[in-house]
N, CA, C and O of each residue as an XYZ file, in Angstrom:
884
protein
N      71.999   -211.194    126.315
C      73.310   -211.386    125.695
C      74.087   -212.442    126.488
O      73.865   -212.638    127.683
N      74.991   -213.106    125.793
C      75.731   -214.225    126.391
C      77.237   -213.991    126.264
O      77.703   -213.377    125.305
N      77.983   -214.488    127.241
C      79.439   -214.429    127.222
C      79.973   -215.787    126.750
O      79.672   -216.816    127.357
N      80.759   -215.791    125.677
C      81.299   -217.031    125.121
C      82.830   -216.965    125.120
O      83.395   -216.094    124.459
N      83.510   -217.850    125.832
C      84.977   -217.892    125.774
C      85.462   -218.273    124.378
O      84.920   -219.179    123.745
N      86.497   -217.564    123.907
C      87.099   -217.857    122.604
C      88.468   -218.480    122.809
O      89.307   -217.929    123.522
N      88.692   -219.618    122.189
C      89.930   -220.363    122.357
C      90.786   -220.205    121.107
O      90.487   -220.784    120.063
N      91.851   -219.421    121.221
C      92.773   -219.192    120.112
C      94.154   -219.666    120.536
O      94.750   -219.117    121.463
N      94.659   -220.689    119.855
C      95.951   -221.272    120.230
C      96.694   -221.734    118.982
O      96.101   -222.305    118.067
N      97.986   -221.482    118.958
C      98.807   -221.996    117.864
C      99.135   -223.470    118.078
O      99.292   -224.217    117.112
N      99.239   -223.892    119.337
C      99.582   -225.271    119.650
C      98.380   -225.997    120.247
O      97.637   -225.444    121.057
N      98.208   -227.250    119.828
C      97.076   -228.033    120.319
C      97.145   -228.213    121.830
O      96.107   -228.225    122.492
N      98.331   -228.351    122.382
C      98.478   -228.559    123.821
C      97.932   -227.357    124.608
O      97.274   -227.534    125.633
N      98.205   -226.145    124.129
C      97.682   -224.948    124.784
C      96.160   -224.882    124.662
O      95.464   -224.499    125.602
N      95.664   -225.260    123.499
C      94.213   -225.296    123.299
C      93.557   -226.275    124.270
O      92.535   -225.958    124.878
N      94.135   -227.446    124.413
C      93.557   -228.464    125.286
C      93.488   -227.985    126.726
O      92.520   -228.276    127.428
N      94.507   -227.251    127.175
C      94.496   -226.693    128.531
C      93.363   -225.699    128.686
O      92.626   -225.748    129.671
N      93.214   -224.792    127.724
C      92.169   -223.773    127.813
C      90.778   -224.381    127.715
O      89.847   -223.928    128.381
N      90.642   -225.399    126.889
C      89.348   -226.076    126.792
C      88.976   -226.714    128.121
O      87.831   -226.613    128.561
N      89.929   -227.363    128.759
C      89.672   -227.988    130.057
C      89.290   -226.941    131.098
O      88.410   -227.171    131.927
N      89.953   -225.794    131.048
C      89.592   -224.700    131.957
C      88.157   -224.236    131.690
O      87.380   -224.045    132.625
N      87.812   -224.057    130.418
C      86.483   -223.557    130.065
C      85.381   -224.526    130.466
O      84.263   -224.103    130.763
N      85.680   -225.818    130.479
C      84.666   -226.810    130.850
C      84.167   -226.606    132.273
O      83.062   -227.028    132.612
N      84.973   -225.962    133.102
C      84.574   -225.789    134.502
C      83.635   -224.606    134.726
O      83.050   -224.480    135.802
N      83.482   -223.734    133.717
C      82.639   -222.557    133.950
C      81.738   -222.162    132.776
O      80.799   -221.391    132.975
N      81.985   -222.654    131.583
C      81.204   -222.236    130.418
C      80.303   -223.361    129.931
O      80.500   -224.524    130.283
N      79.299   -222.999    129.107
C      78.449   -224.024    128.517
C      78.518   -224.025    126.986
O      77.796   -224.765    126.318
N      79.407   -223.176    126.446
C      79.576   -223.071    124.989
C      80.857   -222.299    124.741
O      81.146   -221.340    125.457
N      81.637   -222.700    123.735
C      82.874   -221.983    123.426
C      83.022   -221.819    121.922
O      82.410   -222.530    121.126
N      83.860   -220.854    121.569
C      84.258   -220.682    120.177
C      85.714   -221.143    120.028
O      86.564   -220.818    120.858
N      85.986   -221.895    118.975
C      87.345   -222.353    118.683
C      87.817   -221.652    117.417
O      87.180   -221.758    116.369
N      88.932   -220.937    117.511
C      89.496   -220.226    116.371
C      90.465   -221.123    115.613
O      91.352   -221.740    116.202
N      90.283   -221.184    114.302
C      91.165   -221.942    113.430
C      91.791   -220.986    112.418
O      91.085   -220.218    111.766
N      93.111   -221.033    112.288
C      93.837   -220.093    111.427
C      94.797   -220.875    110.536
O      95.409   -221.853    110.965
N      94.917   -220.420    109.272
C      95.735   -221.176    108.317
C      97.082   -220.536    108.002
O      97.860   -221.096    107.230
N      97.375   -219.367    108.588
C      98.632   -218.692    108.284
C      98.625   -217.988    106.937
O      99.639   -217.413    106.541
N      97.505   -218.020    106.225
C      97.367   -217.381    104.914
C      96.326   -216.262    104.974
O      96.616   -215.108    104.658
N      95.132   -216.619    105.378
C      94.077   -215.607    105.531
C      94.445   -214.619    106.633
O      94.176   -213.422    106.528
N      95.061   -215.137    107.683
C      95.643   -214.323    108.753
C      97.085   -214.784    108.944
O      97.415   -215.914    108.583
N      97.950   -213.940    109.501
C      99.365   -214.318    109.600
C      99.656   -215.440    110.588
O     100.697   -216.091    110.498
N      98.752   -215.669    111.522
C      98.960   -216.691    112.540
C      98.397   -218.032    112.070
O      97.397   -218.075    111.354
N      99.048   -219.129    112.479
C      98.569   -220.463    112.124
C      98.307   -221.259    113.391
O      99.153   -221.326    114.284
N      97.140   -221.854    113.459
C      96.781   -222.683    114.611
C      97.139   -224.136    114.333
O      97.680   -224.460    113.275
N      96.838   -224.996    115.273
C      96.999   -226.436    115.066
C      96.039   -226.900    113.952
O      95.053   -226.212    113.687
N      96.291   -228.021    113.306
C      95.427   -228.505    112.217
C      93.993   -228.735    112.706
O      93.798   -229.258    113.803
N      92.996   -228.357    111.917
C      91.607   -228.498    112.365
C      91.199   -229.923    112.684
O      90.341   -230.145    113.538
N      91.800   -230.890    112.012
C      91.457   -232.283    112.277
C      91.791   -232.738    113.685
O      91.270   -233.751    114.151
N      92.657   -231.997    114.368
C      92.994   -232.323    115.752
C      91.767   -232.242    116.662
O      91.727   -232.883    117.713
N      90.774   -231.459    116.260
C      89.551   -231.342    117.068
C      88.791   -232.661    117.137
O      87.940   -232.840    118.008
N      89.085   -233.573    116.242
C      88.383   -234.851    116.231
C      88.815   -235.767    117.364
O      88.115   -236.729    117.681
N      89.941   -235.485    117.968
C      90.409   -236.376    119.041
C      90.147   -235.822    120.435
O      90.606   -236.395    121.423
N      89.416   -234.716    120.527
C      89.078   -234.203    121.857
C      87.742   -234.774    122.317
O      86.819   -234.961    121.524
N      87.663   -235.045    123.607
C      86.414   -235.434    124.257
C      86.041   -234.300    125.200
O      86.785   -233.989    126.130
N      84.906   -233.694    124.963
C      84.502   -232.556    125.777
C      82.999   -232.565    125.993
O      82.244   -233.086    125.172
N      82.580   -231.990    127.095
C      81.156   -231.842    127.373
C      80.584   -230.592    126.727
O      79.370   -230.389    126.730
N      81.461   -229.745    126.168
C      81.025   -228.444    125.670
C      80.661   -228.480    124.186
O      81.465   -228.927    123.367
N      79.467   -228.019    123.831
C      79.215   -227.735    122.421
C      80.069   -226.542    122.008
O      80.365   -225.672    122.827
N      80.465   -226.503    120.739
C      81.324   -225.409    120.307
C      81.043   -225.028    118.857
O      80.447   -225.783    118.090
N      81.497   -223.828    118.519
C      81.493   -223.373    117.145
C      82.939   -223.179    116.707
O      83.820   -222.961    117.539
N      83.180   -223.257    115.414
C      84.516   -222.967    114.895
C      84.457   -221.680    114.085
O      83.578   -221.493    113.244
N      85.408   -220.802    114.355
C      85.576   -219.557    113.603
C      86.782   -219.774    112.710
O      87.917   -219.806    113.184
N      86.538   -219.924    111.424
C      87.577   -220.336    110.484
C      88.184   -219.125    109.787
O      87.622   -218.599    108.826
N      89.327   -218.694    110.277
C      90.076   -217.608    109.652
C      91.029   -218.234    108.642
O      92.246   -218.255    108.827
N      90.429   -218.743    107.566
C      91.164   -219.526    106.582
C      90.697   -219.158    105.175
O      89.575   -218.687    104.988
N      91.571   -219.378    104.185
C      91.207   -219.124    102.794
C      90.185   -220.122    102.275
O      89.333   -219.774    101.458
N      90.267   -221.375    102.749
C      89.412   -222.450    102.225
C      88.582   -223.059    103.360
O      88.916   -224.130    103.867
N      87.503   -222.379    103.760
C      86.724   -222.866    104.905
C      85.973   -224.161    104.649
O      85.677   -224.887    105.598
N      85.655   -224.473    103.404
C      84.926   -225.711    103.131
C      85.804   -226.916    103.435
O      85.355   -227.869    104.073
N      87.048   -226.880    102.982
C      87.977   -227.962    103.298
C      88.200   -228.054    104.799
O      88.256   -229.146    105.364
N      88.324   -226.902    105.435
C      88.516   -226.873    106.885
C      87.338   -227.511    107.610
O      87.525   -228.343    108.498
N      86.136   -227.122    107.234
C      84.932   -227.683    107.860
C      84.883   -229.189    107.688
O      84.553   -229.910    108.629
N      85.203   -229.663    106.519
C      85.118   -231.102    106.251
C      86.138   -231.916    107.040
O      85.999   -233.133    107.163
N      87.151   -231.261    107.571
C      88.144   -231.960    108.382
C      87.709   -232.100    109.840
O      88.288   -232.894    110.581
N      86.702   -231.342    110.257
C      86.265   -231.354    111.651
C      85.016   -232.226    111.773
O      83.956   -231.894    111.243
N      85.162   -233.343    112.477
C      84.071   -234.315    112.578
C      83.622   -234.535    114.027
O      82.969   -235.533    114.330
N      83.963   -233.629    114.894
C      83.594   -233.783    116.299
C      82.085   -233.593    116.470
O      81.505   -232.650    115.931
N      81.466   -234.489    117.217
C      80.006   -234.444    117.363
C      79.520   -233.232    118.144
O      78.330   -232.918    118.115
N      80.421   -232.545    118.841
C      80.033   -231.359    119.611
C      80.001   -230.087    118.771
O      79.602   -229.032    119.265
N      80.413   -230.171    117.520
C      80.402   -228.993    116.654
C      78.965   -228.596    116.318
O      78.200   -229.409    115.798
N      78.598   -227.349    116.613
C      77.235   -226.870    116.394
C      77.132   -225.821    115.292
O      76.139   -225.775    114.567
N      78.155   -224.980    115.165
C      78.105   -223.897    114.178
C      79.482   -223.732    113.554
O      80.497   -223.822    114.245
N      79.517   -223.488    112.245
C      80.769   -223.260    111.523
C      80.706   -221.883    110.875
O      79.805   -221.600    110.086
N      81.666   -221.033    111.211
C      81.663   -219.649    110.760
C      82.799   -219.442    109.759
O      83.970   -219.626    110.088
N      82.440   -219.060    108.540
C      83.453   -218.739    107.535
C      83.525   -217.228    107.374
O      82.618   -216.510    107.795
N      84.599   -216.748    106.766
C      84.740   -215.312    106.549
C      84.205   -214.921    105.176
O      84.492   -215.564    104.166
N      83.422   -213.854    105.172
C      82.939   -213.292    103.918
C      84.102   -213.000    102.970
O      83.968   -213.118    101.752
N      85.231   -212.622    103.538
C      86.395   -212.220    102.743
C      87.245   -213.397    102.278
O      88.244   -213.196    101.589
N      86.869   -214.612    102.640
C      87.637   -215.791    102.228
C      87.389   -216.101    100.751
O      86.633   -215.402    100.076
N      88.034   -217.154    100.264
C      87.899   -217.520     98.852
C      86.660   -218.365     98.577
O      86.381   -218.683     97.421
N      85.917   -218.733     99.607
C      84.750   -219.590     99.422
C      83.555   -218.786     98.916
O      83.307   -217.675     99.385
N      82.820   -219.343     97.963
C      81.537   -218.774     97.553
C      80.501   -219.172     98.603
O      80.377   -220.350     98.939
N      79.761   -218.194     99.119
C      78.896   -218.520    100.267
C      77.812   -219.549     99.942
O      77.450   -220.307    100.842
N      77.262   -219.635     98.714
C      76.302   -220.720     98.459
C      76.944   -222.101     98.612
O      76.309   -223.036     99.102
N      78.203   -222.223     98.191
C      78.895   -223.504     98.331
C      79.140   -223.836     99.807
O      79.036   -224.991    100.220
N      79.463   -222.811    100.587
C      79.665   -223.059    102.012
C      78.358   -223.465    102.683
O      78.341   -224.362    103.525
N      77.264   -222.805    102.311
C      75.960   -223.176    102.877
C      75.638   -224.635    102.577
O      75.140   -225.351    103.446
N      75.913   -225.073    101.376
C      75.669   -226.473    101.011
C      76.534   -227.419    101.851
O      76.064   -228.459    102.311
N      77.799   -227.044    102.043
C      78.706   -227.889    102.817
C      78.253   -227.995    104.269
O      78.294   -229.074    104.860
N      77.823   -226.877    104.839
C      77.352   -226.892    106.225
C      76.072   -227.719    106.360
O      75.903   -228.463    107.326
N      75.184   -227.584    105.394
C      73.934   -228.348    105.418
C      74.217   -229.843    105.374
O      73.593   -230.619    106.098
N      75.155   -230.246    104.527
C      75.499   -231.668    104.437
C      76.076   -232.194    105.741
O      75.889   -233.358    106.095
N      76.780   -231.322    106.448
C      77.386   -231.715    107.720
C      76.403   -231.641    108.889
O      76.673   -232.186    109.959
N      75.274   -230.975    108.692
C      74.299   -230.852    109.764
C      74.691   -229.843    110.822
O      74.286   -229.971    111.978
N      75.486   -228.824    110.442
C      75.861   -227.762    111.375
C      75.307   -226.439    110.858
O      75.106   -226.264    109.656
N      75.063   -225.512    111.782
C      74.548   -224.212    111.388
C      75.666   -223.369    110.768
O      76.761   -223.302    111.327
N      75.412   -222.731    109.633
C      76.430   -221.869    109.044
C      76.413   -220.474    109.655
O      75.363   -219.958    110.040
N      77.576   -219.886    109.735
C      77.703   -218.505    110.173
C      78.701   -217.789    109.283
O      79.538   -218.419    108.637
N      78.605   -216.463    109.253
C      79.515   -215.670    108.426
C      80.167   -214.583    109.271
O      79.487   -213.830    109.967
N      81.482   -214.512    109.204
C      82.237   -213.481    109.909
C      82.591   -212.353    108.949
O      82.818   -212.572    107.760
N      82.631   -211.140    109.496
C      82.889   -209.943    108.697
C      84.035   -209.162    109.328
O      83.984   -208.819    110.509
N      85.072   -208.881    108.534
C      86.221   -208.132    109.014
C      85.885   -206.648    109.244
O      84.921   -206.137    108.673
N      86.668   -205.964    110.069
C      86.358   -204.568    110.397
C      86.257   -203.641    109.194
O      85.455   -202.707    109.209
N      87.044   -203.872    108.159
C      87.076   -202.958    107.017
C      85.965   -203.217    105.993
O      85.751   -202.396    105.101
N      85.267   -204.331    106.108
C      84.229   -204.684    105.131
C      82.946   -203.908    105.419
O      82.462   -203.895    106.551
N      82.404   -203.266    104.395
C      81.227   -202.420    104.551
C      79.936   -203.232    104.452
O      79.896   -204.303    103.847
N      78.889   -202.692    105.063
C      77.580   -203.350    105.065
C      77.099   -203.631    103.650
O      76.571   -204.711    103.382
N      77.271   -202.683    102.747
C      76.792   -202.863    101.379
C      77.479   -204.026    100.675
O      76.923   -204.594     99.735
N      78.681   -204.387    101.120
C      79.420   -205.482    100.498
C      78.846   -206.853    100.861
O      78.770   -207.742    100.012
N      78.441   -207.023    102.130
C      78.003   -208.352    102.584
C      76.500   -208.480    102.761
O      76.018   -209.540    103.161
N      75.748   -207.424    102.471
C      74.299   -207.421    102.749
C      73.582   -208.581    102.064
O      72.802   -209.281    102.709
N      73.827   -208.797    100.776
C      73.107   -209.850    100.044
C      73.470   -211.236    100.568
O      72.604   -212.104    100.678
N      74.734   -211.447    100.889
C      75.139   -212.740    101.449
C      74.484   -212.961    102.806
O      74.064   -214.073    103.126
N      74.399   -211.897    103.602
C      73.831   -212.012    104.950
C      72.365   -212.429    104.929
O      71.875   -213.035    105.882
N      71.671   -212.109    103.853
C      70.249   -212.474    103.758
C      70.050   -213.980    103.871
O      69.000   -214.434    104.325
N      71.045   -214.754    103.465
C      70.900   -216.206    103.385
C      71.548   -216.970    104.535
O      71.511   -218.200    104.566
N      72.135   -216.247    105.472
C      72.909   -216.898    106.538
C      72.315   -216.527    107.901
O      72.090   -215.345    108.159
N      72.056   -217.498    108.774
C      71.349   -217.223    110.027
C      72.164   -216.527    111.098
O      71.597   -215.892    111.987
N      73.491   -216.633    111.033
C      74.332   -216.109    112.114
C      75.468   -215.274    111.539
O      76.149   -215.696    110.604
N      75.670   -214.076    112.109
C      76.699   -213.150    111.648
C      77.628   -212.802    112.798
O      77.181   -212.491    113.901
N      78.926   -212.859    112.529
C      79.940   -212.533    113.535
C      80.738   -211.330    113.060
O      81.291   -211.334    111.960
N      80.793   -210.300    113.895
C      81.531   -209.091    113.531
C      82.859   -209.050    114.262
O      82.912   -209.137    115.489
N      83.925   -208.917    113.498
C      85.255   -208.740    114.074
C      85.433   -207.260    114.413
O      85.324   -206.398    113.540
N      85.705   -206.976    115.676
C      85.963   -205.593    116.079
C      87.455   -205.349    116.272
O      87.867   -204.323    116.814
N      88.252   -206.307    115.822
C      89.716   -206.197    115.785
C      90.172   -206.822    114.471
O      89.408   -207.527    113.813
N      91.421   -206.560    114.094
C      91.981   -207.284    112.956
C      92.170   -208.739    113.391
O      92.760   -208.992    114.441
N      91.680   -209.697    112.603
C      91.634   -211.089    113.070
C      92.988   -211.769    113.123
O      93.913   -211.422    112.389
N      93.078   -212.770    114.034
C      94.217   -213.663    114.030
C      95.117   -213.625    115.237
O      95.991   -214.482    115.373
N      94.934   -212.651    116.130
C      95.798   -212.587    117.310
C      94.975   -212.172    118.536
O      94.078   -211.334    118.438
N      95.293   -212.771    119.696
C      94.739   -212.302    120.952
C      95.229   -210.880    121.221
O      96.388   -210.554    120.968
N      94.331   -210.040    121.736
C      94.744   -208.743    122.248
C      94.901   -207.649    121.219
O      95.507   -206.623    121.528
N      94.381   -207.812    119.993
C      94.456   -206.748    118.996
C      93.572   -205.574    119.422
O      92.587   -205.781    120.130
N      93.903   -204.333    119.003
C      93.145   -203.165    119.462
C      91.720   -203.117    118.913
O      91.462   -203.506    117.774
N      90.825   -202.641    119.729
C      89.404   -202.528    119.412
C      89.154   -201.460    118.361
O      89.753   -200.385    118.398
N      88.255   -201.767    117.415
C      87.894   -200.831    116.350
C      86.469   -200.342    116.591
O      85.527   -201.003    116.155
N      86.272   -199.194    117.277
C      84.930   -198.747    117.662
C      84.014   -198.436    116.495
O      82.794   -198.452    116.656
N      84.568   -198.151    115.318
C      83.722   -197.831    114.169
C      82.846   -199.008    113.742
O      81.861   -198.820    113.028
N      83.197   -200.213    114.174
C      82.400   -201.389    113.811
C      81.028   -201.351    114.477
O      80.087   -201.971    113.981
N      80.901   -200.639    115.582
C      79.620   -200.561    116.283
C      78.519   -200.035    115.367
O      77.396   -200.537    115.397
N      78.830   -199.041    114.565
C      77.841   -198.480    113.642
C      77.391   -199.522    112.629
O      76.208   -199.607    112.300
N      78.341   -200.319    112.133
C      78.018   -201.366    111.160
C      77.129   -202.439    111.780
O      76.218   -202.949    111.128
N      77.391   -202.776    113.027
C      76.547   -203.759    113.712
C      75.135   -203.220    113.871
O      74.165   -203.942    113.639
N      75.012   -201.967    114.262
C      73.683   -201.342    114.420
C      72.926   -201.355    113.101
O      71.731   -201.648    113.063
N      73.623   -201.037    112.028
C      73.012   -201.032    110.692
C      72.532   -202.430    110.320
O      71.454   -202.589    109.749
N      73.320   -203.425    110.639
C      72.958   -204.804    110.321
C      71.777   -205.272    111.167
O      70.876   -205.940    110.658
N      71.775   -204.930    112.443
C      70.659   -205.321    113.311
C      69.349   -204.703    112.835
O      68.302   -205.349    112.879
N      69.406   -203.459    112.382
C      68.195   -202.807    111.879
C      67.680   -203.499    110.617
O      66.471   -203.623    110.419
N      68.599   -203.946    109.771
C      68.213   -204.599    108.522
C      67.774   -206.040    108.731
O      66.916   -206.545    108.008
N      68.371   -206.708    109.732
C      68.111   -208.135    109.965
C      67.784   -208.371    111.449
O      68.623   -208.879    112.192
N      66.588   -208.010    111.873
C      66.255   -208.120    113.303
C      66.245   -209.544    113.839
O      66.334   -209.739    115.051
N      66.138   -210.551    112.960
C      66.028   -211.930    113.424
C      67.334   -212.727    113.330
O      67.368   -213.898    113.709
N      68.395   -212.111    112.834
C      69.667   -212.823    112.741
C      70.316   -212.966    114.120
O      70.123   -212.127    114.999
N      71.086   -214.041    114.291
C      71.960   -214.156    115.459
C      73.213   -213.342    115.163
O      73.920   -213.612    114.192
N      73.486   -212.347    116.000
C      74.646   -211.482    115.796
C      75.603   -211.631    116.976
O      75.209   -211.524    118.138
N      76.864   -211.879    116.647
C      77.888   -211.983    117.686
C      79.042   -211.044    117.364
O      79.184   -210.558    116.242
N      79.855   -210.808    118.377
C      81.039   -209.957    118.244
C      82.242   -210.755    118.703
O      82.179   -211.469    119.703
N      83.335   -210.633    117.972
C      84.547   -211.355    118.301
C      85.709   -210.371    118.346
O      86.007   -209.704    117.355
N      86.370   -210.285    119.515
C      87.569   -209.464    119.632
C      87.320   -208.108    120.264
O      86.327   -207.442    119.969
N      88.226   -207.711    121.132
C      88.179   -206.368    121.690
C      87.127   -206.122    122.742
O      86.935   -204.981    123.163
N      86.437   -207.166    123.182
C      85.371   -206.983    124.181
C      85.994   -206.817    125.560
O      86.860   -207.594    125.960
N      85.543   -205.797    126.282
C      86.058   -205.518    127.621
C      84.902   -205.203    128.561
O      83.764   -205.031    128.125
N      85.201   -205.129    129.839
C      84.175   -204.728    130.807
C      83.680   -203.318    130.513
O      82.531   -202.990    130.809
N      84.534   -202.485    129.935
C      84.181   -201.098    129.669
C      83.252   -200.923    128.479
O      82.432   -200.005    128.467
N      83.368   -201.800    127.463
C      82.507   -201.611    126.283
C      81.387   -202.636    126.176
O      80.668   -202.663    125.177
N      81.230   -203.469    127.179
C      80.175   -204.486    127.151
C      78.799   -203.854    126.949
O      77.955   -204.409    126.246
N      78.579   -202.709    127.557
C      77.283   -202.029    127.444
C      76.989   -201.629    126.002
O      75.841   -201.687    125.561
N      78.017   -201.226    125.270
C      77.817   -200.832    123.876
C      77.217   -201.969    123.063
O      76.321   -201.749    122.249
N      77.706   -203.174    123.280
C      77.206   -204.323    122.525
C      75.789   -204.708    122.961
O      74.961   -205.095    122.137
N      75.531   -204.601    124.234
C      74.190   -204.896    124.733
C      73.166   -203.939    124.130
O      72.074   -204.352    123.740
N      73.521   -202.681    124.060
C      72.581   -201.654    123.597
C      72.258   -201.777    122.112
O      71.169   -201.382    121.694
N      73.165   -202.308    121.310
C      72.895   -202.399    119.871
C      72.373   -203.771    119.457
O      72.249   -204.053    118.265
N      72.067   -204.624    120.431
C      71.365   -205.864    120.119
C      72.223   -207.052    119.759
O      71.780   -207.937    119.027
N      73.451   -207.091    120.263
C      74.316   -208.251    120.036
C      73.815   -209.426    120.886
O      73.439   -209.238    122.043
N      73.811   -210.621    120.321
C      73.318   -211.807    121.030
C      74.385   -212.460    121.905
O      74.085   -212.940    122.998
N      75.626   -212.478    121.429
C      76.700   -212.991    122.280
C      78.033   -212.376    121.873
O      78.248   -212.005    120.719
N      78.919   -212.281    122.857
C      80.259   -211.744    122.625
C      81.287   -212.825    122.916
O      81.172   -213.554    123.902
N      82.290   -212.927    122.055
C      83.354   -213.914    122.221
C      84.576   -213.222    122.818
O      85.048   -212.216    122.288
N      85.079   -213.760    123.913
C      86.165   -213.123    124.662
C      87.293   -214.121    124.838
O      87.095   -215.218    125.361
N      88.489   -213.724    124.392
C      89.636   -214.609    124.479
C      90.688   -214.151    125.460
O      90.807   -214.712    126.550
N      91.456   -213.132    125.090
C      92.615   -212.737    125.897
C      92.221   -212.263    127.291
O      92.943   -212.528    128.252
N      91.104   -211.575    127.422
C      90.719   -211.045    128.738
C      90.184   -212.134    129.665
O      89.979   -211.891    130.854
N      89.960   -213.318    129.132
C      89.617   -214.461    129.977
C      90.847   -215.319    130.257
O      91.062   -215.738    131.394
N      91.666   -215.586    129.219
C      92.674   -216.635    129.338
C      94.116   -216.179    129.554
O      94.939   -216.972    130.011
N      94.442   -214.939    129.244
C      95.859   -214.584    129.255
C      96.377   -214.030    130.572
O      97.586   -214.048    130.800
N      95.509   -213.539    131.443
C      95.959   -213.006    132.730
C      95.027   -213.471    133.838
O      93.815   -213.564    133.645
N      95.600   -213.761    134.996
C      94.779   -214.156    136.138
C      94.172   -215.537    135.953
O      94.687   -216.366    135.203
N      93.068   -215.767    136.651
C      92.388   -217.056    136.592
C      91.215   -216.980    135.622
O      90.342   -216.130    135.792
N      91.169   -217.847    134.606
C      90.118   -217.770    133.601
C      88.698   -217.787    134.171
O      87.839   -217.028    133.722
N      88.452   -218.649    135.155
C      87.093   -218.709    135.687
C      86.702   -217.401    136.355
O      85.575   -216.935    136.184
N      87.615   -216.798    137.114
C      87.313   -215.519    137.762
C      87.080   -214.431    136.721
O      86.175   -213.611    136.872
N      87.885   -214.420    135.675
C      87.706   -213.429    134.621
C      86.350   -213.583    133.937
O      85.653   -212.602    133.678
N      85.993   -214.823    133.651
C      84.693   -215.098    133.034
C      83.558   -214.633    133.940
O      82.603   -214.012    133.474
N      83.660   -214.932    135.227
C      82.608   -214.544    136.173
C      82.473   -213.027    136.265
O      81.371   -212.517    136.462
N      83.583   -212.302    136.124
C      83.510   -210.847    136.142
C      82.675   -210.323    134.973
O      81.871   -209.405    135.133
N      82.877   -210.916    133.807
C      82.091   -210.503    132.646
C      80.618   -210.851    132.825
O      79.743   -210.049    132.497
N      80.346   -212.036    133.341
C      78.954   -212.444    133.559
C      78.278   -211.521    134.570
O      77.127   -211.127    134.383
N      78.989   -211.181    135.632
C      78.431   -210.291    136.658
C      78.172   -208.899    136.089
O      77.135   -208.293    136.359
N      79.117   -208.399    135.304
C      78.937   -207.075    134.687
C      77.758   -207.083    133.732
O      76.983   -206.127    133.702
N      77.607   -208.138    132.957
C      76.488   -208.239    132.034
C      75.160   -208.279    132.790
O      74.204   -207.618    132.386
N      75.087   -209.036    133.870
C      73.861   -209.106    134.676
C      73.497   -207.733    135.231
O      72.326   -207.354    135.268
N      74.511   -206.999    135.657
C      74.294   -205.653    136.172
C      73.738   -204.731    135.086
O      72.806   -203.966    135.334
N      74.305   -204.806    133.902
C      73.853   -203.956    132.797
C      72.443   -204.336    132.348
O      71.636   -203.463    132.030
N      72.148   -205.620    132.321
C      70.804   -206.055    131.920
C      69.762   -205.620    132.938
O      68.644   -205.262    132.568
N      70.120   -205.647    134.219
C      69.197   -205.186    135.254
C      68.941   -203.693    135.131
O      67.807   -203.240    135.285
N      69.989   -202.930    134.854
C      69.832   -201.481    134.666
C      68.951   -201.183    133.463
O      68.114   -200.282    133.511
N      69.134   -201.932    132.389
C      68.341   -201.718    131.181
C      66.871   -202.045    131.441
O      65.979   -201.347    130.959
N      66.625   -203.109    132.204
C      65.248   -203.497    132.524
C      64.554   -202.426    133.364
O      63.389   -202.103    133.133
N      65.284   -201.879    134.343
C      64.701   -200.806    135.165
C      64.429   -199.549    134.351
O      63.445   -198.846    134.583
N      65.308   -199.276    133.398
C      65.142   -198.101    132.547
C      63.904   -198.233    131.678
O      63.192   -197.254    131.455
N      63.642   -199.447    131.184
C      62.472   -199.654    130.341
C      61.173   -199.497    131.115
O      60.163   -199.059    130.563
N      61.200   -199.856    132.394
C      60.005   -199.752    133.237
C      59.724   -198.323    133.679
O      58.585   -197.969    133.985
N      60.772   -197.506    133.709
C      60.636   -196.125    134.217
C      59.793   -195.276    133.272
O      59.572   -194.094    133.534
């Protein structure tokens, strides 16, 4: 499993600061884009990402009603994956076509209240799935533990999908995600809002290494 810093900012200036911080310790980040409609919070315009120069590859998590238009506004060469919400107004075949034309990997995010039976058919066609374990759109929203069961159900149905978790990840529940087969967790507020971001990130990496070592010893026993 991998730790991925999540950058959620209403102002581009705040985003640029956090991105610069992440460049010193991470090798991949998630950038959250919000339109103020799909979620109540609005971020800086997605086209602003075109003027950043960064060494980091990144994915965009589009909490927007119209993810295809949003994707088409982002032309940064470091963009690797574009994640739209199942609950958005976009038809997923159209989004897949748009991502293919752009040469980026498509991903689909699923809100906490959306049931497995609702998104199962769409998930069959998409290589990467992101599960929101909080209500989307704000740093620090409360964790929804019931999502763990949905992730387990999805992993059993789709053993080869890339599965990530966004929101509510802490040192205390990191083991839960490791045990159910999550590939990476996106962490925002617990890295960037208190203390030093690099130290916070290193704490998560150290905790993950400890848990992976324990799991390896358990398998050998």
